[in-house]
N, C-alpha and C positions, 0 to 999 in steps of 0.2 A: 691496611688498606691501601695500594699502589695507587696514586694518580696518574694515568695515564695523559703525558704532557702534549702541549701543544705541538709543538713539534714534530712527536711522535704518532700523533695522530694525520699527521700532513704525512709525513715521509709516507706512512701506510699506504694512504687516498694515494701516493705518486706511484707509487710502486702498483698498485690496481689497477691505476689508468696505463701505464706503461707495460702491463702483460695483456692489455686488450680486451681484459674483463668488461663485460657491460654493467653498469652503473644500474641500482635496482630502480625499478619505476614505481611511481605512487598508484596506492592500491585504491580499488573503488571507494572501501570506507572512506580512508583519508581523502580520497576527493572530496567526495560528499561533505566532509567536515571540514574543507577548505571552502567551499563552495557554501557552508551555510553561515562558516565566519564574516566571509568576504560580503554574502549578505543584509548581516544583522550589522555591519560595520557600514556600511552603503545607508541602510537607513537612520541610521544611528546622527551618521554624517548630514542627510537628507533635513531629517528633524531641525539639527541643528542651524543646518542653515535656514529655514523657515522661521527660527525665532521661537518654536515649540518647546525648547531646551531650557538654557539658562544665558543669559548674558553675557556670562564671560567667556564662551566661544564664540566667539563673535561672527555671523551668520555670513558675511564674504569668504572667513577663511575657510568656517566647515563646507560651503559651497565649491569654494578651490579644492579641498581636501575629494569632498564625495565626487567631483568632475575628474579628480585623478584613478578614483575607485572604480569609477565605469569605464575606464580606459584600461582596466586589469587585464580584462580577458582577452583583449586583442594583443596585448602587452606579451603576454603567455603565451601567444602560439607564435610568436618570432623567435624562431630557435638557429642556435648555428652549429658549424660543423663540428662532430666531434674533434676533443683534440690530437687522438692519436691518428689521425688522418692525412696522407700526405698532402693533401691540399692546403691544409692549413702551415703556413710558414712555421721555421722555429720563434722565431720571435713571439709569435701570438700563442705558444703551446699552452703560456699561463694564463690568458686574458681571462678565462673563466675563474680562477682560482683565485685572482689577483683582481678583487670585482672594484675595491677600495685601496687608500691607505690603511684601513684597519684591520686586510689580511696579514699585514706584518707586524710580529711581535717585535717592539721596537723596544731596546735595553731599558731597563728599569730606571734609570737614574732619570734617561731623557722622556720616558714617557711621564715620570710623578715631578719633573721640573715645568713641563707642557702643561700637565695638570692643574698644579700649583698656581701657574702666574695667571692661568684662563678663570680658574676660582676667585683668586684674590682682585684680578680686572671687574669682574660681574660684580663682585659683592660690593667693592670700593667703589665703582663709578656709581650702584644705586646710593651707598650711604654717604659718600661725600658732601652730597647736596643737601644732606640732613644736620652733617656734624652740626653741633651749637644748637641745635632748636630742641626746646622743652621736648621730654617723651611723649607717647602715643595715650598708653592705655595703663586704668589703674594700677594693673598688676603689676609694671614696670616701675611705676614710683617703689611699690612693696618690696619689690627684690633690692632695689636700690638702697632704700631703706634699711635692708637687713645687710646688705655689703656694709652699708658705712658703719655700722653697728659691730658688724666682725672687725672691721678693720680697729676703732678701738680700744679692741680686743675682749668681747664680753657679745654672749649673745640674743643682751635685751638692755637696751635703752633705758634712762629713768624716764618715769611721765610727766605731765606737764604739772608745776607745781603749783597750780590753781586751776580750777573749772575743766578738769580734766574731759568732759563731752561736748567743750568747744575746741576740740583740737582730734576730736575723734578721726582718721584719716581712713581712707577706702583699704581693705584689703590688709591696715596693719592694727593690731592687737590692743587694746588702751585701757591698759586694768587699774584706773585710781591714778590715785597723787602717792609721790615721794612719802615716807620710805619704803612703805609695800607697792607702791604703783610702777609699771613696768610697760615698756612698748615693742614691739617685735613685729617681724614679719609675718603673715598666719604663714605662707610657705614655708617648705622642708627647704634644710639648708645647703643643699649641694649648690644650686645656680649662683647663691650670694655670697660661697666659698667660691666658685668657679670667680666671680666678678670682681674677690677682693684686692687682687694684686692689679688688675688695671683702673681698679676704683683709686686705689692709691699714686697709680700712675697717670691718673687723670683723665685718663681715656676709657670708658666700662663697654662704650661697644666692640674694641680691640680683641678680647676675649674672645665674641662672638665669630666675628671676621676669621679668627685663627681657627677657632672649632669648623668652619665651614670649610676651609681649607684642608685639613684634618678628616673633614668627612669625605670629602670628595678622594684624597690621596687613599682613607680605608677603603672604600667601596672598590676603587682601582686594583688592591692587593687582596680584597677580597675574590674579587673573581681569578686573579692567579692563584690563591689558593686550593679555588676550586676545577683547577684547568682549563680555564675559560679567561685567558688572557684579554681576546680582543673582547669579550664580551664586558670584563671590569674597567675595560679604559671607556667603552661605549658608554657605560651605564656611570660612571664617573663623568664623564663630558656630559650627561646629558642632567646630572647633578649640578655642573657649576653652571651650567646656563638655565636650571632651577629659576623659575620666577618666584615659586611658593618660599626657596628656600633663600633666594636674595631679600626678600621680605623679613622673613623671621629673624634672619641674621643679621639684619637691624633693628631688633627689637628685643628690648632687654626682659626677654624672657626663656623659660626652662629649658624649651624645646632643643636647643643649640646646644647646651651642657648636659643633657640626656643624652643626644644623639655622640657626644663626645665621649661616652662611658661606652655605649651599645655599640658603639663603630668596633671600639678596642674588645669590647666581648664578645661579637658576630666573629669578629677575624680571629684569635685566639681560640675560641670556642669549634670554629672547624678546623682550626687546626690540630687541637685535642681530639678529635674525633679521629683524628689520621693519625697521631703518634702516641697518645696518650701519656703525654709528659705531664707530670708535676709543673711545671714552669709556665706551661703555656695553661694549666687548668689555674692556675694562682694569678695569671695574667687577665683571663675571662672572665673570673666572678670580680676581681677588682674593677674593672669595668661596669661590669654589672651591679656592684654595691653604689658605686658612684652616683649611675643611672637612679638606683633607687632614692638615694639621698635627695634627687632632683624632679624624681616622679615615679613616686613608689607602684604605683598602678601598671603604671605603660612599663617598668622595669620587670613586673611579674609578667604581664601582656608577653611581651618578646621574651622571657628567660624559659617559661611555660614549657614551649615546643621542645627544648633540646634537654629540658627534665626527662624526656623518655629514652632520648640513646644514651643519657647518661646510667639511668634505674639499669639501664637493660646488658649495658655492661659490667656495670658492679653486680649484677645476677648472675652474667653468663658465666660457665663453667670454664677454666680455664682449655684452649686448646693447645698448647706448644708449651708455655710455659708450668713449672711446677708447682703444687697449689701451694707451698709459702711462697716461692716468687711470685704468685699472681697476686695473693694475698697482700703481699708487702707492697705491688706498685698500684692495686687498688686504691687501699689505705693511703699512701702516699698521694694520688692524685685527689680522693675524697678532703683529706684534709685540706689539701691543698685550695681547695675548690670553698670549703667555708670557712676560713682565715677571714676572707675580705669579708664575707658575708655577717660571720660575729662582727667583724670590727665595724661593719657600713650599721647595724644595729648599735651598737655601743653608741656610735656617734647620734643616731637618731634618737634614742632614749635619752643621753645627756641632754640633747636640745630640747625635747619636749619638757623635762623638769626644770629647766631654766625658765622654759617660757611658759609653760600652765601649772607646774607644781606637781606633776604626776607626771610617770614616767610613760603614762598607758594613754595619756590624752595629746595628740599633737595641738599645734597650734589652729591648725585647718579646723581641728573639731569644734575645738572651743571658739572661734571665730564666727565658723559656721551655727553653731548653738545660741548665739549672744546675739549676734545681728541679723543673718540671714537664715535660718532656720528651712525656709521653705527650699532652698539650695542644696539638701541634703541629698545622696546618694541613693538610690534605689527608684521602685516605682510607689505611686501616690504621696510622692513627697510635699507635694503642697496640701494636704490633707493633714500628713503628720507636720507638717511646720504649722501648719494654722492655729496648732495646737499647743503651740510653744507659749509659756507666759515671760519668756526674757522682757524687762524694760527696756533695752537699749535695742529692739528690731528696728533696721532701718526702714521704714514701709516701702518706698518707692521702690527701691534696688530689691527688696525681699519678696514683693508681691509680681516684680518680674518674670520671676521661675514658675515656669505651664507645671500642670502637675503631670506627672510623667503617666501615660496609657502606655499598653503595648501597640496600638495604633501610631503616637506619635514617638517610639521606641522607634520602630519601623521606619518611620520616617526619617528619625533622626540617622539613622544608621546608611540610611540610602544617600542623604545629603552630604556626610563623611565621608562614603565611598566616594561620589561624585566626585566630591572638594578635592580628593586625594589626585583623582583623576585628572583635573583641569591643574592644579597646581603644583604639581609633581614635575611633568615636563610637556605632555602633549596631549589633550583628552583621548583623541584615538586611538593613537601609540598603546594607552593604557586600555582602554576599551579592547584593541584587536589582543595584547597578549593576555588579557582575562579570557577572552575567546577561544585563543589558541594554546593555553597552557599546556592541553595534551601535545601538542604538536611539539613545543620547544621545549618542554622535558625532559634536560637530560637522564643518562643512566647514575650519574652521582649521585650515592643516596641524600646525600648532605643538603644539596638545594633542598629537598622534600621539608627540611627542620627550617632555614633562611625562611623559604616562601609562609610555612605556616604561623609566621609572628603576623602576616599581614591578617589573617583570618582573627585571632587571638587578641589582636587590639582593638578589635572590632567588638569582636564579646566582652571585652570587659567591659567597655564603655559604654554598652547598648543599654544598661538599663541607668544613665545620668540624662536630665531634661533635656540640655544646652546644646547644639549641634557643632558648638566651636567655633572661633574667627575663623571667618572668612570659610565657615561649613566645614573645617578639617581639623583645627587644631589638638582637639582630641587623639586624633590619629597622627600627625602631622611625622612621627617618628617610622612609619611605615614607607614613607619616600625613597628612602635607601634600597628597600627590598620593592617597590613598583618598578624602579630604575633599572635595577639589574634583571627583571623579569621581562620591560620593554626590550632592554638592551639582547638580552638571551634570544628573545621571537627576531630580531631585526637578522643578527648572524646566524641565526637557523634557518631563515628563510631565504637568506644570500647565498648558504651554501648549497642548501637546495637547487636555489635554481642554477647557480655555477656548476654544480652536477651535470644538472640536467640541459646545459649549453644554453641558458636563456640570460644572453648579455641584456639586452632591453628593459627585462624583468629588474635585471639588478639595477639599473641607471634609473629606474623607474624609483626603486627603494630608497634609491640616494635621493630622489629630488622627492618623496615625502619628507627626508630625513629633515632635508632643507625647508621646504615648507612650516613644520613642525618646529623647529628652531625661530625660523621667522615670526611665527604664529605667537613663540613664548613672549619673544624678548624684542621685536621689530616693528612699530606702527609703520602702516604704509598709510599716509592721507588718502581719503577717499573711499577706502579698502575696509581697513579695521584698526582698531587698537590695541595693542598687544597686551597679554595678560601682564606683561612685566608692567608698563604705564597704569594699569587699573589696577595694581599691586598700591603702586609707587602711587599714585591720589587718593586713595583709601586711607593710607596715613599721613600721608602730606598734608591734608585739611586737618584733622586734630593740631598734629603737630606745629604747624605754622601758621594756619587761618584762626585759631580758635587758640590755645596757649600761647603762642610765639605772642600773639598780639594785645594779648590780658596782658603776657609781661611787659613786653616793653613800655606798653601805657602805665602801668605800675610803677615800673620805675620811672618815669619821665615825671609823673604827675606827685611821685613822693618825695620827702626833702632828703638831703642825704645825710642820713643820722640812723641810730637802730630803732627801728618801729616795730609795734604790734597792729597787724589789720586783720580786722573782720569783715569777714567778706559773706555777702549775700548769695545765698544757693538756692536758686529755684527748687522745693522742696521735689517736683516730680523729674528733676532730671537728673536722669543715673550716669550716661553717657560720659560728661563732662565735670570736673570737679577740682576745683583750684585750690583747697586746701590738703598743702603737703609740706611736709617741712623736714628739715634734717635733724638724726638724732641728735639729742644733746643741750637744745635751747638757745646754744650761742649764735645764731645767726643773724646775721644783718637784720633783716626780715622775718618776722615769724606770721604766720597766716593762721587763722582762727574762723569758724563760722559764727555766722549773726542768729544767733537763736536767743530772740528778747524772752523767751520762757526761762531762759536759763540765765541770764546776763543782759538787763534792760542798761542799755547807754544811759539813758536817763538818770538810773541811781547812780549817784555819785559814790556810796558806801562801795557798792558792786566794782565801779570804777577803780576806786579807791584800791580795793583788794587783791585786785587783777596789776594795779602796777606795782602794788607790793611785792608779788611774785615774779614781775618782769620788770626790774627798776632800770630807770636809765634809760627809758623808751616812751616814744609818745603815740598815742595811739588814735585810730581810723578805722572808718566805716568805706566800705568800696564795694560799689554795684557795678558788677559787670557788664550787667545787659546795660546798664543806663550810662556807663562810665564815667558814673561820678563818685567824687571823693568828698568824703565830710569828716573834718579833724574832730576827735573826740576830746582828748587829752593831748594835752604841751608835756615835751620831754622835761621832767626833772632831773635835774645834775645831780651824783652825787655827791654827798656832805663835804668829800676834800675837794671838790671843783667851785662849791657857794662862791660868789662874791668875784671870782675870776672870770 
C-alpha cells in the first residue's frame, strides 16, 4: 500500500486552494458530534474544577480549562478572509496553513535531536534530585536483585546458609538453604537483563533514562511511518513532557524496558504491514519477544491486534505475484516472525527451570502460590487464595488483596483508564481524543491496529484485583498510543480550522496546549501543583524520608565492621520493608527479620548457629520505629587473626 506523504497532501491542498475551489463545510451530523464532544469535555472539566473527580486533576487548572472551553463557540465565530481573495496580502497567503511551527515537517535529524534533548532534560531533571537515594518499591529491589544475580553469571543466587525464613525478601523467592536452596527475583528476566549493564556500570537508572529517549524518538518515527510526521512530533513531545513517564522512568520497574521492546515492535510491524519484508518482521517480533520477557501479559495484549492483519495477509490469495512467489514471500515473513518468539520462549523456559525446577512454572507463579495466594489472576482470587495450605503465607500482604468481583473489576478498569488520562499528558486532551475518535481517525488502515492496543491491554488486565501503582501501571504501556491519539486530534482540529479560515480558533488551540503542558509540569503557587510535582512527592517520601533516613541512622549507629542486623518489622506493615540484601551474602551489612519464634536472641545456641553460618560478624537488633539498636553478640575474629 502506498502511503501519501505529508508534502504530497499539502501540495494537493495548495493546488485546490489556488484553483479557487471551495473547501467542504462540516455537515450537520459532524456539527452535532462536535457540539456533544465539546459539551462532555466542558462537563468533565467543570466537575474536576468543583473537586468532584480526582485530586490529581487540580481544581484551579480544571476551571481554567473549563473557562477556555466556554469561549470556544465565540472563538469559532471569528473567521478570517479566504486566502485566495485579493484583499489578503501575499505574505499572509499561508497564515491559516502555517498555524504553528508544527505545520512544518523538520528534517529528521533536527527533530530527533530536539526531541532527544527535551526527553533527556525532563527525565534527568526529575531523577537527578533522587540519585543516591534508596529505591522506593519492593518490586525495584527484586529487579535489582535479579540483575545483580545475572551479573554474577547465574539465573539464581545461593540461599542463606542458615535460618532461611529470617532472610525472606519481598518479591524474591527464598527456597531453603544450600546446597539445594536458591534465591531469585520472582519477576520475569527481561527487566533484569536490561538493567544488567547499567548495574555493572554503577548507575542502574541510566538504562531507564535512555529507554525514555528511545521511546520518544520511536514515537516520532511511528508518526512518520503512518504518514503523519506532525502528529508523530507532537505525540513524541507530549511523551517527553509526560509527568507519568518521568516518574516511572526513575523507578527500576519493568515498564520502561517493556516499552523499549514494544516501541520497536510497533514501528517495525507498522512498516512490515506496508512492505511485507522479512527483515521488518524479524525486528518487529524481536521487540515483542523482549517485551514478553519483561511483561508477558502486556506483550500479548499489544501484539494481539496485529495478529488480525498478519493472519489476513497469510491466508489472502496473491494479487500480483505467482502462487510460488507469494508462498515464498509469506513463508519467509512467517519464519522471520517466529524465530524471535521461539528464542524468547526458550530463554523464558530456561529461566523457569533454573528458578523453580520446572519449565512450566514461572518464579512469579511459585512466589504467588507460596507467599501470597490471594494475589492470583482472575475472579474470586480471595476465595481461592484462602484455600491455600502454604505454610509460608505472608498474611498481612496476602490479605491486602481484595476478592475480585465484577463490580470491583469494572471499578478498577475505570480507575486505570482515568489514570492513563491523568498521567500520560493531560486528562482533558485524552478525554477529548476519546470523544473525538470518530473525527480524527485517519483513513490509514494501520492506525486501527495500533489504537486497538489501548483496548486490549485494559481487557487483558480486567480480571485482576489491583488497579495499579498510581492507578495505571498495569496499562502504563498504552501511554504512547494515547499520546498519538491526542496529537492526531490536535492536528486534525487545527487543519480543519485552518481550512475554514478560523485563525483565532487555532490560537485558542495553541493556548490549550500550553495550559496542558503547564498543568503537567509547572506548579504555580496559589493556583495548582503540577502532576509532575505530585508524582515526585509520592516517591520522594518513601525514598528520602523513610528508607534514606533509616539507612543513614543505621550507618551512623553501627560499628565500621561486618555486621548482621535483625530488624523489627511491624507485622501489619506492607508498604515499607527494610530487609533487602544483595546476592551472595558478602555485603558489609546483612539484614534479617526479627522473628523470635524462629530465632530467639536470648537463645545462645541459636545465636551460635547463626554466627557459625555468618562468621566474622557482630550481631545487632534494630527497631526502625524507636530508632533503638541493641548488640546481641560481639564479632568473633577468624582463627588466623586471634591474638593480633
